[in-house]
C-alpha positions in Angstrom: 126.5 79.0 116.9 126.7 79.2 112.8 123.7 80.4 110.7 121.9 76.9 110.9 122.1 76.3 114.8 120.6 79.8 115.2 117.8 79.1 112.8 117.2 75.2 114.5 116.8 76.8 117.9 114.8 79.0 116.0 112.1 77.0 114.7 112.6 74.5 118.0 111.5 78.0 119.8 108.1 78.5 117.7 107.4 74.9 117.8 107.5 74.8 121.1 105.1 78.3 121.3 102.8 76.5 119.2 102.5 73.5 121.7 102.4 75.8 124.5 99.9 77.9 123.3 97.7 74.7 122.4 98.2 73.9 126.4 97.4 77.1 127.6 94.7 77.9 125.4 93.0 74.4 126.1 93.7 75.2 130.1 91.8 78.5 129.3 88.5 77.3 127.4 88.2 74.5 129.9 88.1 77.0 133.0 85.7 79.1 130.9 83.5 76.4 130.5 83.6 75.3 134.3 82.9 79.1 135.1 79.8 79.0 132.8 78.4 76.0 134.0 79.0 76.6 138.3 77.6 80.7 137.0 74.8 79.8 134.6 74.5 76.6 135.9 75.1 75.3 132.5 77.9 75.3 130.1 77.8 75.5 126.2 79.1 72.1 124.6 78.7 73.8 121.5 80.3 77.1 122.9 83.4 75.1 124.1 83.9 72.6 121.0 84.6 76.1 118.8 87.1 77.5 121.2 89.4 74.6 121.5 88.8 74.3 117.6 90.0 78.2 117.4 92.9 77.0 120.0 94.1 74.2 117.7 93.7 76.2 114.6 95.9 78.7 116.0 98.6 76.2 117.1 98.4 73.8 114.2 99.6 77.5 111.9 102.4 78.0 114.3 103.5 74.4 114.2 103.7 74.4 110.6 105.5 78.1 110.6 108.4 75.9 112.9 108.3 72.9 110.0 108.8 75.2 106.9 111.6 77.3 108.7 113.7 73.8 110.0 113.1 72.3 106.5 113.9 75.2 104.4 116.6 76.7 106.3 118.4 73.4 108.2 117.5 70.4 106.9 117.6 71.0 103.0 117.1 67.8 101.5 114.5 66.1 98.7 113.3 63.6 102.1 113.0 66.5 104.1 111.1 69.3 102.1 108.8 65.6 101.0 108.1 65.2 104.5 107.5 68.9 105.1 104.8 68.6 102.2 102.8 65.5 103.6 102.9 67.3 106.9 101.9 70.5 105.5 98.7 68.6 103.2 97.9 66.5 106.9 97.9 70.0 108.4 95.8 71.7 106.1 92.9 69.2 105.8 93.0 69.2 109.7 92.4 72.9 109.6 89.7 72.3 107.3 87.7 69.8 109.2 88.2 72.1 112.1 87.0 75.2 110.3 84.0 73.0 108.9 83.2 71.6 112.4 83.4 75.5 114.1 81.8 77.5 111.6 79.5 74.8 110.4 80.4 75.7 106.0 84.1 75.5 104.2 86.1 78.5 104.3 85.4 79.4 101.1 81.4 79.0 101.3 78.9 81.7 102.9 78.7 81.2 106.8 75.4 79.9 107.8 75.0 82.7 110.3 75.7 85.3 107.1 72.9 84.0 104.8 70.4 84.0 108.2 
């Protein structure tokens, strides 16, 4: 096994763990929501969305790490760097959108709960 193959496997493992985190996180969030509905008679849809957004954010950040490792170590070319840049931009926009959805404000602004 050579150097590039080892890091290709590392990148694939990291990306796989990002997907697993999102899948398990989805299951946990949904189970928790169902438990709240059964126990309390009502579930908080807003809390479900916030928790699901957090799971997705974590998974996206881990997927970005895997993409960076694969592009820098394994597939070093101008085209792969441009594709990585596009992927990172798309995932960053998604992360910002999820952060706004979760907190109700941009990450650089004072949180609505802090101001209240």
